[in-house]
Backbone as ProteinMPNN parsed JSONL, in Angstrom:
{"seq_chain_A": "XXXXXXXXXXXXXXXXXXXXXXXXXXXXXXXXXXXXXXXXXXXXXXXXXXXXXXXXXXXXXXXXXXXXXXXXXXXXXXXXX", "coords_chain_A": {"N_chain_A": [[118.188, -139.105, -163.097], [117.063, -136.733, -160.977], [119.629, -136.76, -157.534], [119.099, -135.624, -154.086], [121.098, -135.143, -151.737], [121.531, -135.447, -148.016], [122.663, -133.577, -145.932], [124.778, -132.474, -142.38], [125.991, -129.365, -141.501], [129.0, -128.998, -141.007], [130.41, -126.729, -140.539], [130.915, -123.156, -140.797], [132.504, -121.769, -144.271], [134.243, -118.725, -146.273], [132.567, -117.174, -148.449], [130.123, -117.969, -149.206], [130.081, -120.688, -148.427], [129.694, -123.41, -146.783], [131.308, -126.119, -144.316], [130.103, -129.752, -145.006], [129.273, -132.694, -143.59], [128.745, -135.936, -144.709], [128.55, -139.305, -143.37], [130.14, -139.268, -142.655], [132.162, -138.42, -144.416], [133.27, -135.08, -145.451], [132.779, -132.539, -146.953], [133.443, -129.494, -149.23], [129.868, -127.128, -149.967], [128.16, -125.637, -151.946], [126.528, -123.019, -150.514], [124.282, -120.6, -151.427], [121.864, -120.415, -151.763], [120.716, -121.357, -149.524], [121.147, -119.358, -147.43], [120.855, -119.269, -144.547], [120.937, -121.185, -143.099], [123.302, -122.725, -140.441], [125.907, -124.558, -138.573], [125.265, -127.075, -137.522], [123.076, -127.495, -138.16], [121.385, -128.765, -141.044], [121.117, -129.511, -144.002], [119.943, -129.926, -147.837], [121.793, -131.798, -150.193], [122.878, -131.383, -153.288], [124.485, -131.898, -156.525], [126.495, -129.858, -155.72], [125.584, -128.798, -154.416], [123.567, -126.482, -151.663], [120.846, -126.69, -150.696], [118.292, -126.394, -149.516], [116.977, -126.828, -146.053], [116.571, -128.972, -143.496], [114.852, -130.71, -141.577], [116.236, -132.259, -138.611], [115.324, -134.485, -137.945], [113.888, -135.811, -140.426], [115.89, -135.753, -142.29], [117.595, -137.797, -140.495], [116.069, -140.372, -141.439], [115.599, -140.181, -143.583], [117.815, -141.071, -144.546], [118.18, -143.327, -143.257], [116.775, -144.651, -145.174], [117.647, -144.568, -147.508], [120.085, -145.96, -146.932], [118.948, -148.704, -146.858], [118.028, -149.46, -149.028], [119.788, -149.287, -149.937], [121.527, -151.62, -149.063], [119.595, -153.897, -149.615], [119.922, -153.489, -152.575], [123.399, -154.854, -152.166], [122.342, -157.42, -151.58], [120.682, -158.123, -153.305], [122.714, -158.628, -155.66], [124.052, -160.427, -156.107], [122.555, -162.092, -157.556], [122.481, -161.183, -160.54], [123.184, -161.035, -163.841]], "CA_chain_A": [[117.29, -139.626, -162.355], [118.187, -136.456, -159.503], [119.391, -136.735, -156.397], [119.915, -135.072, -153.273], [120.732, -135.701, -149.618], [120.848, -134.167, -146.603], [124.232, -133.257, -144.508], [125.269, -132.078, -141.359], [126.828, -128.574, -141.609], [130.073, -128.245, -139.662], [131.775, -125.873, -140.226], [130.65, -122.469, -142.089], [132.406, -121.183, -144.828], [133.669, -117.896, -146.424], [132.476, -116.696, -149.782], [128.797, -118.923, -149.129], [130.128, -122.131, -148.742], [129.826, -124.17, -146.243], [131.37, -127.437, -144.908], [129.527, -130.592, -144.989], [129.742, -134.145, -143.349], [127.836, -137.432, -145.07], [128.549, -140.773, -143.718], [132.24, -140.031, -142.042], [133.152, -137.816, -145.749], [133.15, -134.174, -145.25], [132.672, -131.883, -148.208], [132.368, -128.606, -149.097], [129.544, -127.526, -150.64], [127.584, -123.944, -151.953], [125.439, -122.42, -149.279], [123.682, -119.425, -151.514], [120.427, -120.838, -151.782], [120.189, -120.761, -148.083], [122.614, -118.573, -147.117], [120.522, -118.699, -143.164], [121.712, -122.122, -142.668], [123.945, -122.253, -139.342], [126.707, -125.154, -138.061], [124.549, -128.463, -137.225], [122.103, -127.154, -139.099], [120.686, -129.616, -142.373], [121.182, -129.312, -145.341], [119.355, -131.111, -148.934], [122.38, -131.15, -151.127], [122.369, -131.536, -154.644], [126.021, -131.926, -156.964], [127.71, -129.08, -154.581], [124.946, -126.975, -153.603], [122.931, -126.768, -150.196], [119.199, -126.431, -152.12], [117.155, -126.326, -148.357], [117.276, -126.399, -145.368], [115.858, -130.282, -143.557], [114.173, -131.519, -139.478], [116.672, -133.094, -138.484], [114.613, -136.143, -138.06], [113.534, -136.037, -141.506], [117.662, -136.062, -142.694], [117.51, -139.641, -140.407], [114.746, -141.124, -142.21], [115.7, -139.961, -145.017], [119.052, -141.636, -144.642], [118.043, -144.586, -143.079], [115.971, -145.487, -146.454], [119.114, -144.808, -148.495], [120.825, -147.315, -145.468], [118.204, -149.836, -146.686], [117.964, -149.388, -150.368], [121.662, -149.73, -149.934], [121.914, -153.373, -148.378], [119.228, -154.911, -150.533], [120.608, -153.147, -153.697], [123.928, -155.592, -151.9], [121.899, -158.414, -151.067], [120.599, -159.018, -154.953], [123.723, -158.02, -156.371], [124.885, -161.839, -156.481], [121.471, -162.611, -158.611], [122.671, -160.665, -161.641], [124.108, -161.657, -164.59]], "C_chain_A": [[118.406, -138.742, -161.586], [118.137, -136.95, -158.428], [119.905, -136.386, -155.813], [120.108, -135.549, -151.473], [120.841, -135.161, -148.966], [122.081, -134.569, -145.865], [124.017, -132.487, -143.997], [126.111, -130.713, -141.875], [127.446, -128.576, -140.756], [130.701, -127.504, -139.348], [131.282, -124.617, -141.911], [132.563, -121.821, -143.218], [133.279, -120.117, -145.333], [133.426, -117.938, -147.924], [131.023, -117.459, -150.304], [129.027, -120.52, -149.574], [130.099, -122.5, -146.933], [129.968, -125.85, -146.246], [130.395, -128.362, -144.874], [130.109, -131.742, -144.689], [128.004, -135.184, -143.75], [128.344, -138.284, -144.633], [130.079, -140.743, -143.286], [132.674, -138.785, -143.666], [132.546, -136.27, -144.858], [133.469, -133.387, -146.776], [131.832, -130.224, -148.335], [131.876, -128.23, -150.271], [129.416, -124.997, -151.073], [126.29, -123.524, -151.191], [124.338, -121.633, -149.633], [122.031, -119.158, -151.911], [119.503, -121.037, -150.362], [121.332, -120.631, -147.402], [121.646, -118.465, -144.966], [121.278, -120.361, -142.664], [122.841, -122.027, -141.919], [124.878, -123.324, -138.895], [125.181, -126.189, -137.176], [122.985, -128.145, -137.748], [121.945, -129.115, -140.388], [120.533, -129.721, -143.163], [120.803, -129.985, -146.669], [120.884, -130.955, -149.66], [122.203, -132.05, -152.457], [123.215, -131.173, -155.472], [126.322, -130.246, -157.335], [127.594, -128.613, -154.149], [123.776, -127.597, -152.573], [121.656, -126.158, -151.273], [117.717, -126.361, -150.625], [117.646, -126.934, -146.875], [115.745, -127.949, -144.513], [115.464, -130.476, -141.808], [115.544, -132.41, -139.705], [116.221, -134.635, -138.47], [114.996, -136.75, -139.467], [114.647, -136.684, -142.792], [117.788, -137.633, -142.042], [117.158, -140.31, -140.966], [115.603, -140.913, -143.423], [117.272, -141.424, -145.431], [119.3, -143.019, -144.753], [117.109, -145.252, -144.011], [116.655, -145.44, -147.161], [119.434, -146.113, -147.874], [119.437, -148.801, -146.469], [118.058, -150.369, -147.76], [119.483, -150.256, -151.15], [122.097, -151.314, -150.225], [120.808, -154.241, -149.264], [119.51, -154.494, -152.305], [122.236, -154.325, -153.521], [123.433, -157.185, -151.774], [121.099, -159.424, -152.313], [121.235, -158.17, -155.367], [124.19, -158.961, -157.364], [124.076, -162.491, -157.935], [121.22, -162.186, -159.392], [124.063, -161.064, -162.748], [125.957, -161.301, -164.716]], "O_chain_A": [[119.588, -139.009, -161.372], [117.135, -137.528, -158.008], [121.117, -136.352, -156.027], [119.474, -136.04, -150.539], [120.271, -134.072, -149.018], [122.37, -135.648, -145.346], [123.283, -131.597, -144.428], [126.968, -130.967, -142.721], [126.999, -128.274, -139.65], [131.41, -127.35, -138.354], [131.258, -124.808, -143.127], [133.591, -121.555, -142.596], [133.868, -120.19, -144.255], [134.081, -118.726, -148.606], [130.76, -117.57, -151.502], [128.552, -121.246, -150.447], [130.515, -121.734, -146.064], [129.502, -126.675, -147.032], [129.361, -127.738, -144.634], [131.185, -132.067, -145.192], [126.846, -135.152, -143.333], [129.126, -138.619, -145.523], [130.945, -141.609, -143.409], [133.857, -138.446, -143.649], [131.709, -136.255, -143.956], [134.359, -133.75, -147.545], [130.732, -129.786, -147.997], [132.427, -128.448, -151.35], [129.974, -123.938, -150.788], [125.146, -123.854, -151.504], [123.395, -121.57, -148.845], [121.34, -118.183, -152.204], [118.297, -120.948, -150.131], [122.177, -121.405, -146.952], [121.987, -117.522, -144.251], [122.172, -120.393, -141.817], [123.676, -121.283, -142.435], [124.685, -122.749, -137.824], [124.353, -125.748, -136.379], [121.965, -128.795, -137.522], [122.447, -130.227, -140.23], [119.425, -130.211, -143.38], [121.54, -130.968, -146.748], [121.221, -129.771, -149.696], [121.575, -133.099, -152.598], [123.146, -129.95, -155.593], [126.38, -129.613, -158.389], [128.318, -127.904, -153.45], [123.248, -128.709, -152.601], [121.672, -125.431, -152.267], [116.506, -126.298, -150.832], [118.745, -127.478, -146.766], [114.545, -127.981, -144.784], [116.342, -130.172, -141.001], [115.831, -133.07, -140.705], [116.762, -135.642, -138.928], [115.821, -137.614, -139.767], [114.498, -137.511, -143.691], [118.023, -138.589, -142.781], [117.942, -141.223, -141.224], [116.197, -141.802, -144.033], [117.453, -142.277, -146.3], [119.971, -143.716, -145.515], [116.65, -146.353, -143.705], [116.573, -146.42, -147.901], [119.048, -147.195, -148.317], [119.697, -149.974, -146.197], [117.938, -151.592, -147.826], [119.909, -151.03, -152.006], [122.684, -151.914, -151.125], [121.207, -155.348, -149.626], [119.239, -155.331, -153.166], [122.514, -154.811, -154.618], [124.27, -158.079, -151.895], [120.926, -160.64, -152.397], [120.795, -157.036, -155.556], [124.534, -158.852, -158.541], [124.552, -163.064, -158.915], [120.034, -162.263, -159.712], [125.265, -161.27, -162.584], [126.667, -161.977, -165.461]]}, "name": "protein", "num_of_chains": 1, "seq": "XXXXXXXXXXXXXXXXXXXXXXXXXXXXXXXXXXXXXXXXXXXXXXXXXXXXXXXXXXXXXXXXXXXXXXXXXXXXXXXXX"}
């Protein structure tokens, strides 16, 4: 399974890189596939590469769904052997 997460661009770096933030964690990612990305934009990140731009509202909805899934997983973790 592949997973891509929305993250907010907080700084543009040299060499087609950007610093993104997700959940308080900041990480450099490659933005060669989305050279139009600017500070404040939300990008979809997969294995260290921004693979597309995403609307801020859609990014918030996606992150909320991931938080719900995490909460459900936490609730059922005690049920596993």
